[in-house]
Every structure is written in C-alpha cells, then in structure tokens.
N, CA, C and O atoms as a GROMACS GRO file, in nm:
protein
  608
    1UNK      N    1   7.842   8.405  12.084
    1UNK     CA    2   7.861   8.478  11.961
    1UNK      C    3   7.959   8.402  11.874
    1UNK      O    4   8.080   8.406  11.897
    2UNK      N    5   7.909   8.333  11.773
    2UNK     CA    6   7.994   8.257  11.684
    2UNK      C    7   8.012   8.336  11.556
    2UNK      O    8   7.917   8.357  11.480
    3UNK      N    9   8.136   8.381  11.532
    3UNK     CA   10   8.163   8.463  11.415
    3UNK      C   11   8.244   8.389  11.312
    3UNK      O   12   8.302   8.451  11.223
    4UNK      N   13   8.249   8.257  11.320
    4UNK     CA   14   8.336   8.180  11.233
    4UNK      C   15   8.264   8.129  11.108
    4UNK      O   16   8.315   8.037  11.043
    5UNK      N   17   8.149   8.184  11.071
    5UNK     CA   18   8.076   8.136  10.956
    5UNK      C   19   8.131   8.196  10.829
    5UNK      O   20   8.111   8.314  10.800
    6UNK      N   21   8.202   8.114  10.753
    6UNK     CA   22   8.256   8.147  10.623
    6UNK      C   23   8.332   8.280  10.620
    6UNK      O   24   8.325   8.352  10.521
    7UNK      N   25   8.400   8.312  10.724
    7UNK     CA   26   8.484   8.431  10.728
    7UNK      C   27   8.626   8.385  10.754
    7UNK      O   28   8.650   8.279  10.811
    8UNK      N   29   8.718   8.467  10.711
    8UNK     CA   30   8.857   8.437  10.739
    8UNK      C   31   8.891   8.472  10.882
    8UNK      O   32   8.814   8.540  10.950
    9UNK      N   33   9.006   8.427  10.928
    9UNK     CA   34   9.048   8.458  11.065
    9UNK      C   35   9.057   8.608  11.092
    9UNK      O   36   9.029   8.653  11.203
   10UNK      N   37   9.097   8.686  10.992
   10UNK     CA   38   9.107   8.831  11.011
   10UNK      C   39   8.969   8.894  11.030
   10UNK      O   40   8.952   8.985  11.110
   11UNK      N   41   8.869   8.844  10.955
   11UNK     CA   42   8.732   8.894  10.970
   11UNK      C   43   8.677   8.859  11.108
   11UNK      O   44   8.612   8.942  11.172
   12UNK      N   45   8.703   8.736  11.152
   12UNK     CA   46   8.660   8.695  11.286
   12UNK      C   47   8.720   8.786  11.391
   12UNK      O   48   8.653   8.830  11.484
   13UNK      N   49   8.847   8.812  11.375
   13UNK     CA   50   8.920   8.894  11.471
   13UNK      C   51   8.863   9.037  11.474
   13UNK      O   52   8.847   9.094  11.582
   14UNK      N   53   8.835   9.093  11.358
   14UNK     CA   54   8.778   9.227  11.353
   14UNK      C   55   8.642   9.234  11.423
   14UNK      O   56   8.614   9.328  11.496
   15UNK      N   57   8.558   9.133  11.399
   15UNK     CA   58   8.426   9.129  11.463
   15UNK      C   59   8.439   9.117  11.614
   15UNK      O   60   8.365   9.181  11.688
   16UNK      N   61   8.532   9.035  11.660
   16UNK     CA   62   8.551   9.018  11.804
   16UNK      C   63   8.605   9.145  11.869
   16UNK      O   64   8.565   9.180  11.980
   17UNK      N   65   8.695   9.213  11.802
   17UNK     CA   66   8.750   9.337  11.857
   17UNK      C   67   8.641   9.444  11.863
   17UNK      O   68   8.637   9.522  11.958
   18UNK      N   69   8.554   9.449  11.764
   18UNK     CA   70   8.440   9.542  11.766
   18UNK      C   71   8.348   9.510  11.884
   18UNK      O   72   8.304   9.600  11.954
   19UNK      N   73   8.321   9.382  11.904
   19UNK     CA   74   8.238   9.339  12.016
   19UNK      C   75   8.303   9.378  12.149
   19UNK      O   76   8.234   9.423  12.241
   20UNK      N   77   8.433   9.359  12.159
   20UNK     CA   78   8.506   9.395  12.281
   20UNK      C   79   8.493   9.545  12.309
   20UNK      O   80   8.473   9.586  12.423
   21UNK      N   81   8.505   9.626  12.206
   21UNK     CA   82   8.494   9.772  12.223
   21UNK      C   83   8.354   9.812  12.271
   21UNK      O   84   8.340   9.899  12.357
   22UNK      N   85   8.252   9.748  12.216
   22UNK     CA   86   8.114   9.777  12.257
   22UNK      C   87   8.093   9.742  12.405
   22UNK      O   88   8.032   9.817  12.480
   23UNK      N   89   8.144   9.626  12.444
   23UNK     CA   90   8.129   9.584  12.584
   23UNK      C   91   8.201   9.680  12.678
   23UNK      O   92   8.148   9.717  12.782
   24UNK      N   93   8.322   9.719  12.640
   24UNK     CA   94   8.398   9.812  12.724
   24UNK      C   95   8.328   9.947  12.738
   24UNK      O   96   8.328  10.007  12.845
   25UNK      N   97   8.267   9.995  12.628
   25UNK     CA   98   8.196  10.124  12.637
   25UNK      C   99   8.071  10.111  12.724
   25UNK      O  100   8.036  10.205  12.795
   26UNK      N  101   8.004   9.997  12.719
   26UNK     CA  102   7.886   9.976  12.804
   26UNK      C  103   7.927   9.967  12.951
   26UNK      O  104   7.858  10.018  13.039
   27UNK      N  105   8.040   9.901  12.978
   27UNK     CA  106   8.090   9.897  13.116
   27UNK      C  107   8.118  10.039  13.166
   27UNK      O  108   8.085  10.073  13.279
   28UNK      N  109   8.177  10.119  13.081
   28UNK     CA  110   8.208  10.257  13.120
   28UNK      C  111   8.080  10.338  13.146
   28UNK      O  112   8.075  10.419  13.238
   29UNK      N  113   7.977  10.316  13.065
   29UNK     CA  114   7.852  10.389  13.088
   29UNK      C  115   7.787  10.347  13.220
   29UNK      O  116   7.727  10.430  13.289
   30UNK      N  117   7.798  10.219  13.255
   30UNK     CA  118   7.743  10.173  13.384
   30UNK      C  119   7.828  10.226  13.500
   30UNK      O  120   7.775  10.258  13.606
   31UNK      N  121   7.958  10.236  13.479
   31UNK     CA  122   8.045  10.292  13.583
   31UNK      C  123   8.014  10.439  13.606
   31UNK      O  124   8.029  10.489  13.717
   32UNK      N  125   7.970  10.509  13.502
   32UNK     CA  126   7.930  10.650  13.516
   32UNK      C  127   7.810  10.662  13.609
   32UNK      O  128   7.803  10.757  13.688
   33UNK      N  129   7.717  10.568  13.601
   33UNK     CA  130   7.601  10.568  13.691
   33UNK      C  131   7.648  10.553  13.836
   33UNK      O  132   7.598  10.621  13.925
   34UNK      N  133   7.744  10.464  13.858
   34UNK     CA  134   7.796  10.445  13.994
   34UNK      C  135   7.865  10.572  14.043
   34UNK      O  136   7.845  10.614  14.157
   35UNK      N  137   7.947  10.634  13.957
   35UNK     CA  138   8.017  10.757  13.998
   35UNK      C  139   7.920  10.869  14.026
   35UNK      O  140   7.943  10.949  14.118
   36UNK      N  141   7.811  10.878  13.950
   36UNK     CA  142   7.711  10.985  13.972
   36UNK      C  143   7.647  10.971  14.109
   36UNK      O  144   7.600  11.069  14.166
   37UNK      N  145   7.644  10.850  14.163
   37UNK     CA  146   7.585  10.824  14.295
   37UNK      C  147   7.692  10.809  14.403
   37UNK      O  148   7.663  10.760  14.512
   38UNK      N  149   7.815  10.852  14.373
   38UNK     CA  150   7.925  10.840  14.469
   38UNK      C  151   7.933  10.697  14.524
   38UNK      O  152   7.942  10.676  14.645
   39UNK      N  153   7.931  10.602  14.433
   39UNK     CA  154   7.929  10.461  14.473
   39UNK      C  155   8.030  10.383  14.388
   39UNK      O  156   8.075  10.428  14.282
   40UNK      N  157   8.063  10.263  14.437
   40UNK     CA  158   8.149  10.170  14.364
   40UNK      C  159   8.082  10.034  14.365
   40UNK      O  160   7.969  10.020  14.413
   41UNK      N  161   8.149   9.934  14.313
   41UNK     CA  162   8.094   9.798  14.316
   41UNK      C  163   8.090   9.742  14.458
   41UNK      O  164   8.016   9.647  14.486
   42UNK      N  165   8.170   9.800  14.547
   42UNK     CA  166   8.181   9.746  14.682
   42UNK      C  167   8.127   9.838  14.791
   42UNK      O  168   8.120   9.797  14.907
   43UNK      N  169   8.090   9.960  14.758
   43UNK     CA  170   8.046  10.052  14.863
   43UNK      C  171   7.911  10.007  14.921
   43UNK      O  172   7.828   9.952  14.850
   44UNK      N  173   7.891  10.032  15.050
   44UNK     CA  174   7.767   9.988  15.114
   44UNK      C  175   7.645  10.068  15.066
   44UNK      O  176   7.656  10.187  15.035
   45UNK      N  177   7.532  10.002  15.062
   45UNK     CA  178   7.407  10.067  15.022
   45UNK      C  179   7.321  10.103  15.143
   45UNK      O  180   7.212  10.160  15.129
   46UNK      N  181   7.371  10.070  15.260
   46UNK     CA  182   7.297  10.101  15.381
   46UNK      C  183   7.382  10.190  15.470
   46UNK      O  184   7.505  10.196  15.457
   47UNK      N  185   7.314  10.259  15.561
   47UNK     CA  186   7.389  10.345  15.655
   47UNK      C  187   7.435  10.260  15.774
   47UNK      O  188   7.419  10.138  15.774
   48UNK      N  189   7.492  10.325  15.874
   48UNK     CA  190   7.545  10.256  15.991
   48UNK      C  191   7.440  10.180  16.069
   48UNK      O  192   7.471  10.083  16.138
   49UNK      N  193   7.315  10.222  16.060
   49UNK     CA  194   7.208  10.156  16.134
   49UNK      C  195   7.142  10.044  16.053
   49UNK      O  196   7.052   9.976  16.102
   50UNK      N  197   7.188  10.023  15.928
   50UNK     CA  198   7.132   9.916  15.846
   50UNK      C  199   7.017   9.957  15.757
   50UNK      O  200   6.957   9.873  15.690
   51UNK      N  201   6.985  10.086  15.756
   51UNK     CA  202   6.877  10.135  15.671
   51UNK      C  203   6.932  10.176  15.535
   51UNK      O  204   7.048  10.217  15.526
   52UNK      N  205   6.852  10.166  15.428
   52UNK     CA  206   6.898  10.209  15.296
   52UNK      C  207   6.937  10.357  15.299
   52UNK      O  208   6.870  10.439  15.360
   53UNK      N  209   7.046  10.387  15.231
   53UNK     CA  210   7.093  10.526  15.227
   53UNK      C  211   6.997  10.611  15.146
   53UNK      O  212   6.951  10.569  15.039
   54UNK      N  213   6.967  10.729  15.195
   54UNK     CA  214   6.872  10.818  15.129
   54UNK      C  215   6.941  10.908  15.027
   54UNK      O  216   6.874  10.972  14.945
   55UNK      N  217   7.076  10.915  15.031
   55UNK     CA  218   7.147  11.008  14.943
   55UNK      C  219   7.186  10.947  14.808
   55UNK      O  220   7.250  11.014  14.727
   56UNK      N  221   7.148  10.822  14.782
   56UNK     CA  222   7.183  10.757  14.656
   56UNK      C  223   7.062  10.686  14.598
   56UNK      O  224   6.966  10.657  14.669
   57UNK      N  225   7.067  10.659  14.468
   57UNK     CA  226   6.962  10.583  14.400
   57UNK      C  227   7.000  10.435  14.404
   57UNK      O  228   7.074  10.386  14.318
   58UNK      N  229   6.950  10.366  14.504
   58UNK     CA  230   6.989  10.227  14.529
   58UNK      C  231   6.952  10.137  14.412
   58UNK      O  232   7.031  10.051  14.372
   59UNK      N  233   6.832  10.156  14.356
   59UNK     CA  234   6.790  10.072  14.245
   59UNK      C  235   6.885  10.088  14.127
   59UNK      O  236   6.925   9.988  14.067
   60UNK      N  237   6.923  10.210  14.091
   60UNK     CA  238   7.013  10.235  13.977
   60UNK      C  239   7.152  10.175  14.004
   60UNK      O  240   7.215  10.120  13.914
   61UNK      N  241   7.197  10.187  14.129
   61UNK     CA  242   7.329  10.132  14.164
   61UNK      C  243   7.326   9.980  14.154
   61UNK      O  244   7.419   9.920  14.099
   62UNK      N  245   7.221   9.916  14.205
   62UNK     CA  246   7.211   9.770  14.199
   62UNK      C  247   7.206   9.722  14.054
   62UNK      O  248   7.272   9.624  14.018
   63UNK      N  249   7.127   9.791  13.971
   63UNK     CA  250   7.118   9.754  13.830
   63UNK      C  251   7.253   9.772  13.759
   63UNK      O  252   7.294   9.687  13.679
   64UNK      N  253   7.322   9.882  13.788
   64UNK     CA  254   7.452   9.908  13.726
   64UNK      C  255   7.553   9.802  13.770
   64UNK      O  256   7.632   9.755  13.688
   65UNK      N  257   7.552   9.765  13.896
   65UNK     CA  258   7.645   9.663  13.946
   65UNK      C  259   7.623   9.529  13.876
   65UNK      O  260   7.718   9.463  13.836
   66UNK      N  261   7.496   9.489  13.862
   66UNK     CA  262   7.462   9.363  13.798
   66UNK      C  263   7.508   9.365  13.651
   66UNK      O  264   7.566   9.269  13.601
   67UNK      N  265   7.479   9.477  13.583
   67UNK     CA  266   7.518   9.486  13.442
   67UNK      C  267   7.670   9.483  13.427
   67UNK      O  268   7.722   9.420  13.335
   68UNK      N  269   7.742   9.551  13.516
   68UNK     CA  270   7.889   9.551  13.508
   68UNK      C  271   7.943   9.410  13.528
   68UNK      O  272   8.034   9.368  13.456
   69UNK      N  273   7.889   9.338  13.623
   69UNK     CA  274   7.936   9.201  13.647
   69UNK      C  275   7.910   9.113  13.525
   69UNK      O  276   7.997   9.036  13.484
   70UNK      N  277   7.789   9.123  13.466
   70UNK     CA  278   7.758   9.044  13.347
   70UNK      C  279   7.848   9.084  13.230
   70UNK      O  280   7.898   8.999  13.156
   71UNK      N  281   7.868   9.215  13.214
   71UNK     CA  282   7.951   9.262  13.103
   71UNK      C  283   8.097   9.219  13.121
   71UNK      O  284   8.165   9.190  13.023
   72UNK      N  285   8.144   9.216  13.244
   72UNK     CA  286   8.282   9.168  13.267
   72UNK      C  287   8.296   9.022  13.229
   72UNK      O  288   8.397   8.981  13.173
   73UNK      N  289   8.192   8.942  13.259
   73UNK     CA  290   8.194   8.802  13.218
   73UNK      C  291   8.193   8.790  13.066
   73UNK      O  292   8.266   8.709  13.009
   74UNK      N  293   8.108   8.871  13.001
   74UNK     CA  294   8.104   8.871  12.854
   74UNK      C  295   8.238   8.913  12.796
   74UNK      O  296   8.286   8.855  12.699
   75UNK      N  297   8.300   9.015  12.856
   75UNK     CA  298   8.429   9.064  12.809
   75UNK      C  299   8.535   8.955  12.822
   75UNK      O  300   8.617   8.937  12.732
   76UNK      N  301   8.533   8.883  12.932
   76UNK     CA  302   8.628   8.774  12.951
   76UNK      C  303   8.611   8.668  12.842
   76UNK      O  304   8.709   8.618  12.788
   77UNK      N  305   8.487   8.635  12.810
   77UNK     CA  306   8.459   8.538  12.705
   77UNK      C  307   8.508   8.587  12.569
   77UNK      O  308   8.568   8.512  12.493
   78UNK      N  309   8.482   8.714  12.538
   78UNK     CA  310   8.525   8.770  12.411
   78UNK      C  311   8.678   8.774  12.403
   78UNK      O  312   8.734   8.746  12.297
   79UNK      N  313   8.745   8.806  12.512
   79UNK     CA  314   8.891   8.808  12.513
   79UNK      C  315   8.948   8.668  12.488
   79UNK      O  316   9.049   8.653  12.420
   80UNK      N  317   8.882   8.565  12.544
   80UNK     CA  318   8.925   8.428  12.518
   80UNK      C  319   8.908   8.394  12.369
   80UNK      O  320   8.995   8.331  12.309
   81UNK      N  321   8.795   8.438  12.312
   81UNK     CA  322   8.771   8.412  12.170
   81UNK      C  323   8.871   8.488  12.083
   81UNK      O  324   8.914   8.437  11.979
   82UNK      N  325   8.909   8.608  12.124
   82UNK     CA  326   9.010   8.684  12.050
   82UNK      C  327   9.142   8.608  12.052
   82UNK      O  328   9.211   8.600  11.950
   83UNK      N  329   9.178   8.554  12.167
   83UNK     CA  330   9.301   8.475  12.176
   83UNK      C  331   9.298   8.356  12.082
   83UNK      O  332   9.397   8.328  12.015
   84UNK      N  333   9.185   8.286  12.076
   84UNK     CA  334   9.173   8.171  11.985
   84UNK      C  335   9.178   8.216  11.839
   84UNK      O  336   9.238   8.149  11.755
   85UNK      N  337   9.114   8.330  11.810
   85UNK     CA  338   9.116   8.381  11.672
   85UNK      C  339   9.257   8.420  11.631
   85UNK      O  340   9.297   8.398  11.516
   86UNK      N  341   9.332   8.477  11.724
   86UNK     CA  342   9.472   8.510  11.693
   86UNK      C  343   9.554   8.384  11.666
   86UNK      O  344   9.636   8.381  11.575
   87UNK      N  345   9.529   8.281  11.746
   87UNK     CA  346   9.600   8.155  11.724
   87UNK      C  347   9.566   8.097  11.587
   87UNK      O  348   9.654   8.049  11.516
   88UNK      N  349   9.436   8.102  11.549
   88UNK     CA  350   9.395   8.050  11.418
   88UNK      C  351   9.457   8.133  11.306
   88UNK      O  352   9.500   8.079  11.205
   89UNK      N  353   9.460   8.265  11.324
   89UNK     CA  354   9.517   8.352  11.220
   89UNK      C  355   9.665   8.320  11.200
   89UNK      O  356   9.713   8.311  11.088
   90UNK      N  357   9.736   8.305  11.310
   90UNK     CA  358   9.879   8.273  11.299
   90UNK      C  359   9.899   8.131  11.247
   90UNK      O  360   9.993   8.106  11.172
   91UNK      N  361   9.812   8.039  11.284
   91UNK     CA  362   9.824   7.901  11.236
   91UNK      C  363   9.801   7.896  11.085
   91UNK      O  364   9.869   7.822  11.015
   92UNK      N  365   9.704   7.974  11.035
   92UNK     CA  366   9.680   7.972  10.891
   92UNK      C  367   9.796   8.034  10.816
   92UNK      O  368   9.830   7.989  10.707
   93UNK      N  369   9.858   8.137  10.873
   93UNK     CA  370   9.977   8.196  10.809
   93UNK      C  371  10.092   8.097  10.813
   93UNK      O  372  10.168   8.086  10.716
   94UNK      N  373  10.107   8.025  10.925
   94UNK     CA  374  10.212   7.923  10.935
   94UNK      C  375  10.187   7.811  10.836
   94UNK      O  376  10.281   7.758  10.776
   95UNK      N  377  10.060   7.773  10.819
   95UNK     CA  378  10.026   7.666  10.724
   95UNK      C  379  10.059   7.710  10.582
   95UNK      O  380  10.109   7.630  10.503
   96UNK      N  381  10.032   7.836  10.549
   96UNK     CA  382  10.066   7.886  10.416
   96UNK      C  383  10.217   7.886  10.396
   96UNK      O  384  10.266   7.849  10.290
   97UNK      N  385  10.289   7.927  10.499
   97UNK     CA  386  10.435   7.928  10.489
   97UNK      C  387  10.488   7.786  10.476
   97UNK      O  388  10.582   7.762  10.400
   98UNK      N  389  10.430   7.692  10.550
   98UNK     CA  390  10.472   7.553  10.544
   98UNK      C  391  10.442   7.495  10.406
   98UNK      O  392  10.521   7.418  10.351
   99UNK      N  393  10.326   7.531  10.350
   99UNK     CA  394  10.291   7.482  10.217
   99UNK      C  395  10.392   7.533  10.114
   99UNK      O  396  10.428   7.460  10.022
  100UNK      N  397  10.435   7.656  10.130
  100UNK     CA  398  10.537   7.709  10.039
  100UNK      C  399  10.668   7.636  10.056
  100UNK      O  400  10.739   7.611   9.958
  101UNK      N  401  10.703   7.600  10.180
  101UNK     CA  402  10.828   7.530  10.207
  101UNK      C  403  10.823   7.387  10.158
  101UNK      O  404  10.927   7.331  10.122
  102UNK      N  405  10.704   7.324  10.156
  102UNK     CA  406  10.691   7.185  10.117
  102UNK      C  407  10.702   7.167   9.966
  102UNK      O  408  10.720   7.055   9.920
  103UNK      N  409  10.692   7.273   9.890
  103UNK     CA  410  10.708   7.263   9.747
  103UNK      C  411  10.852   7.224   9.718
  103UNK      O  412  10.945   7.295   9.755
  104UNK      N  413  10.870   7.112   9.652
  104UNK     CA  414  11.009   7.067   9.631
  104UNK      C  415  11.084   7.164   9.540
  104UNK      O  416  11.027   7.222   9.448
  105UNK      N  417  11.211   7.180   9.568
  105UNK     CA  418  11.290   7.267   9.482
  105UNK      C  419  11.304   7.204   9.344
  105UNK      O  420  11.288   7.083   9.329
  106UNK      N  421  11.331   7.285   9.244
  106UNK     CA  422  11.347   7.228   9.111
  106UNK      C  423  11.465   7.131   9.109
  106UNK      O  424  11.562   7.147   9.183
  107UNK      N  425  11.454   7.031   9.026
  107UNK     CA  426  11.561   6.931   9.018
  107UNK      C  427  11.690   6.997   8.973
  107UNK      O  428  11.692   7.073   8.876
  108UNK      N  429  11.798   6.969   9.044
  108UNK     CA  430  11.925   7.028   9.004
  108UNK      C  431  11.974   6.967   8.873
  108UNK      O  432  11.945   6.851   8.842
  109UNK      N  433  12.046   7.045   8.800
  109UNK     CA  434  12.099   6.998   8.673
  109UNK      C  435  12.224   6.915   8.697
  109UNK      O  436  12.306   6.949   8.783
  110UNK      N  437  12.240   6.806   8.623
  110UNK     CA  438  12.361   6.725   8.640
  110UNK      C  439  12.484   6.801   8.592
  110UNK      O  440  12.476   6.879   8.497
  111UNK      N  441  12.598   6.777   8.657
  111UNK     CA  442  12.721   6.843   8.617
  111UNK      C  443  12.825   6.745   8.567
  111UNK      O  444  12.930   6.784   8.518
  112UNK      N  445  12.795   6.616   8.579
  112UNK     CA  446  12.888   6.515   8.529
  112UNK      C  447  12.810   6.392   8.485
  112UNK      O  448  12.698   6.370   8.529
  113UNK      N  449  12.873   6.313   8.398
  113UNK     CA  450  12.809   6.191   8.353
  113UNK      C  451  12.905   6.076   8.382
  113UNK      O  452  13.024   6.083   8.352
  114UNK      N  453  12.852   5.968   8.442
  114UNK     CA  454  12.933   5.853   8.478
  114UNK      C  455  12.929   5.755   8.361
  114UNK      O  456  12.822   5.712   8.316
  115UNK      N  457  13.047   5.721   8.312
  115UNK     CA  458  13.055   5.626   8.201
  115UNK      C  459  13.041   5.484   8.248
  115UNK      O  460  12.966   5.405   8.190
  116UNK      N  461  13.111   5.450   8.354
  116UNK     CA  462  13.102   5.314   8.408
  116UNK      C  463  13.150   5.315   8.552
  116UNK      O  464  13.218   5.407   8.596
  117UNK      N  465  13.113   5.210   8.626
  117UNK     CA  466  13.152   5.196   8.766
  117UNK      C  467  13.223   5.062   8.778
  117UNK      O  468  13.169   4.958   8.739
  118UNK      N  469  13.343   5.065   8.832
  118UNK     CA  470  13.422   4.942   8.845
  118UNK      C  471  13.360   4.852   8.951
  118UNK      O  472  13.314   4.901   9.054
  119UNK      N  473  13.360   4.720   8.927
  119UNK     CA  474  13.306   4.628   9.026
  119UNK      C  475  13.387   4.634   9.155
  119UNK      O  476  13.509   4.650   9.151
  120UNK      N  477  13.319   4.621   9.269
  120UNK     CA  478  13.377   4.622   9.403
  120UNK      C  479  13.443   4.755   9.439
  120UNK      O  480  13.519   4.761   9.536
  121UNK      N  481  13.417   4.859   9.364
  121UNK     CA  482  13.472   4.991   9.397
  121UNK      C  483  13.381   5.059   9.498
  121UNK      O  484  13.265   5.019   9.512
  122UNK      N  485  13.430   5.161   9.569
  122UNK     CA  486  13.344   5.233   9.663
  122UNK      C  487  13.219   5.290   9.596
  122UNK      O  488  13.112   5.295   9.657
  123UNK      N  489  13.232   5.333   9.472
  123UNK     CA  490  13.115   5.387   9.402
  123UNK      C  491  13.011   5.279   9.379
  123UNK      O  492  12.892   5.303   9.396
  124UNK      N  493  13.056   5.159   9.340
  124UNK     CA  494  12.963   5.049   9.316
  124UNK      C  495  12.896   5.006   9.446
  124UNK      O  496  12.777   4.973   9.446
  125UNK      N  497  12.971   5.006   9.556
  125UNK     CA  498  12.913   4.970   9.687
  125UNK      C  499  12.811   5.074   9.730
  125UNK      O  500  12.705   5.039   9.784
  126UNK      N  501  12.841   5.201   9.706
  126UNK     CA  502  12.747   5.308   9.743
  126UNK      C  503  12.620   5.298   9.661
  126UNK      O  504  12.511   5.313   9.716
  127UNK      N  505  12.629   5.272   9.533
  127UNK     CA  506  12.512   5.261   9.448
  127UNK      C  507  12.430   5.140   9.488
  127UNK      O  508  12.307   5.148   9.496
  128UNK      N  509  12.495   5.025   9.514
  128UNK     CA  510  12.420   4.905   9.548
  128UNK      C  511  12.355   4.915   9.686
  128UNK      O  512  12.253   4.851   9.711
  129UNK      N  513  12.414   4.994   9.778
  129UNK     CA  514  12.354   5.006   9.911
  129UNK      C  515  12.247   5.116   9.916
  129UNK      O  516  12.179   5.131  10.018
  130UNK      N  517  12.232   5.190   9.808
  130UNK     CA  518  12.126   5.291   9.804
  130UNK      C  519  12.166   5.426   9.857
  130UNK      O  520  12.081   5.515   9.866
  131UNK      N  521  12.291   5.446   9.894
  131UNK     CA  522  12.333   5.576   9.950
  131UNK      C  523  12.326   5.689   9.849
  131UNK      O  524  12.307   5.804   9.887
  132UNK      N  525  12.342   5.658   9.723
  132UNK     CA  526  12.350   5.764   9.623
  132UNK      C  527  12.229   5.770   9.533
  132UNK      O  528  12.232   5.839   9.431
  133UNK      N  529  12.123   5.702   9.567
  133UNK     CA  530  12.007   5.698   9.478
  133UNK      C  531  11.952   5.838   9.447
  133UNK      O  532  11.913   5.864   9.334
  134UNK      N  533  11.950   5.926   9.546
  134UNK     CA  534  11.894   6.058   9.521
  134UNK      C  535  11.991   6.150   9.450
  134UNK      O  536  11.952   6.258   9.406
  135UNK      N  537  12.118   6.110   9.439
  135UNK     CA  538  12.218   6.197   9.377
  135UNK      C  539  12.256   6.153   9.237
  135UNK      O  540  12.304   6.233   9.157
  136UNK      N  541  12.236   6.028   9.206
  136UNK     CA  542  12.272   5.978   9.074
  136UNK      C  543  12.144   5.934   9.005
  136UNK      O  544  12.076   5.842   9.052
  137UNK      N  545  12.112   5.998   8.897
  137UNK     CA  546  11.995   5.961   8.819
  137UNK      C  547  12.039   5.940   8.676
  137UNK      O  548  12.098   6.028   8.615
  138UNK      N  549  12.011   5.824   8.623
  138UNK     CA  550  12.049   5.790   8.487
  138UNK      C  551  12.197   5.818   8.462
  138UNK      O  552  12.236   5.872   8.358
  139UNK      N  553  12.278   5.781   8.559
  139UNK     CA  554  12.423   5.797   8.550
  139UNK      C  555  12.469   5.942   8.547
  139UNK      O  556  12.581   5.970   8.504
  140UNK      N  557  12.386   6.033   8.590
  140UNK     CA  558  12.426   6.173   8.600
  140UNK      C  559  12.448   6.207   8.745
  140UNK      O  560  12.368   6.168   8.830
  141UNK      N  561  12.554   6.278   8.776
  141UNK     CA  562  12.581   6.319   8.913
  141UNK      C  563  12.528   6.460   8.931
  141UNK      O  564  12.556   6.549   8.851
  142UNK      N  565  12.453   6.478   9.037
  142UNK     CA  566  12.390   6.607   9.063
  142UNK      C  567  12.479   6.687   9.157
  142UNK      O  568  12.532   6.635   9.255
  143UNK      N  569  12.495   6.814   9.124
  143UNK     CA  570  12.579   6.901   9.205
  143UNK      C  571  12.519   6.916   9.344
  143UNK      O  572  12.397   6.924   9.360
  144UNK      N  573  12.605   6.919   9.445
  144UNK     CA  574  12.560   6.933   9.583
  144UNK      C  575  12.545   6.800   9.652
  144UNK      O  576  12.510   6.796   9.770
  145UNK      N  577  12.570   6.690   9.582
  145UNK     CA  578  12.554   6.558   9.643
  145UNK      C  579  12.648   6.539   9.760
  145UNK      O  580  12.613   6.475   9.859
  146UNK      N  581  12.768   6.594   9.751
  146UNK     CA  582  12.864   6.578   9.859
  146UNK      C  583  12.816   6.644   9.987
  146UNK      O  584  12.842   6.595  10.096
  147UNK      N  585  12.745   6.757   9.974
  147UNK     CA  586  12.699   6.827  10.094
  147UNK      C  587  12.578   6.759  10.156
  147UNK      O  588  12.542   6.789  10.270
  148UNK      N  589  12.515   6.667  10.084
  148UNK     CA  590  12.395   6.600  10.134
  148UNK      C  591  12.425   6.460  10.186
  148UNK      O  592  12.333   6.387  10.222
  149UNK      N  593  12.552   6.422  10.190
  149UNK     CA  594  12.588   6.289  10.239
  149UNK      C  595  12.546   6.273  10.384
  149UNK      O  596  12.552   6.369  10.461
  150UNK      N  597  12.504   6.153  10.422
  150UNK     CA  598  12.475   6.132  10.564
  150UNK      C  599  12.605   6.137  10.645
  150UNK      O  600  12.708   6.084  10.604
  151UNK      N  601  12.597   6.200  10.760
  151UNK     CA  602  12.714   6.210  10.847
  151UNK      C  603  12.731   6.082  10.925
  151UNK      O  604  12.633   6.017  10.961
  152UNK      N  605  12.856   6.045  10.950
  152UNK     CA  606  12.881   5.922  11.026
  152UNK      C  607  12.941   5.954  11.158
  152UNK      O  608  12.970   5.864  11.237
   0.00000   0.00000   0.00000
C-alpha cells in the first residue's frame, strides 16, 4: 500500500492510521469467531485420541487463525510505514525550521566610521590578516563585532 503519491506527510499518516484501524477491527472480528468456538490460536483441534473435536467448527477456526496471522503481518507492515511517515513528517518540519534559520539576519547598522588606520597598528594587522573583514565594511564598524571575535 503506497500512499505517498502527491500527498503530504500528514495525509500519508492519516491514511496509514485509517488502514491500521481497519486491520485491527478485522483481527477483532476473527478473534470473535475463535471465542465463539471456545478456541484460541493455540488450542488443539483434536481430542485426546487424535480425532477432530465435534464440539467446535474446525473449518471456521482454521480460517480465522489463518486470517489473524495474515492480518498481524499486515499490521506489522503498516506500523513500520507509520513509523517512516512520522519520521518524514518530523523531517519536513525540521527542514522548514532549518530553512527559516538559514535566512541570514538583516545586516547590522554601522555605529562608527573609521577615518584612518595607522600603519603597523593592531587594527591594520587585523584588517590585512582578514580577521575583521566581516565586521568592517567600507570603513564602518558594525556593532557586535567584539562578541564575534574568534577565541584564542
């Protein structure tokens, strides 16, 4: 059952949960057949002498057991798909959040203007080594530059 055709993760998840509910109700209806015959998935269908029991409907019990086993396998598959759909839903939400975080913040406004830098001064060394390239633009100093310095 592939429900990923042009649907969002939430739609996929809703379809899978509906499928899970249908399977569980079918399992319950088959279990009702077993209970009506005072039987379980493991109870013997023969008496002590090896003959089929006359007090139960053996054919109905065998059919119910087979259907329950198949439905349990189907349910396991649907539960695995639900897990994957949940992962995709959370991944898409994380991707949206990451996309919002990747949007660069607006450029900070300069708070000072540098008139000149003395030769061989620490400021000139920092500018020539590239340490302040992101903080000084067109001789304007951007606020917060001190907090963004690389730690030594």
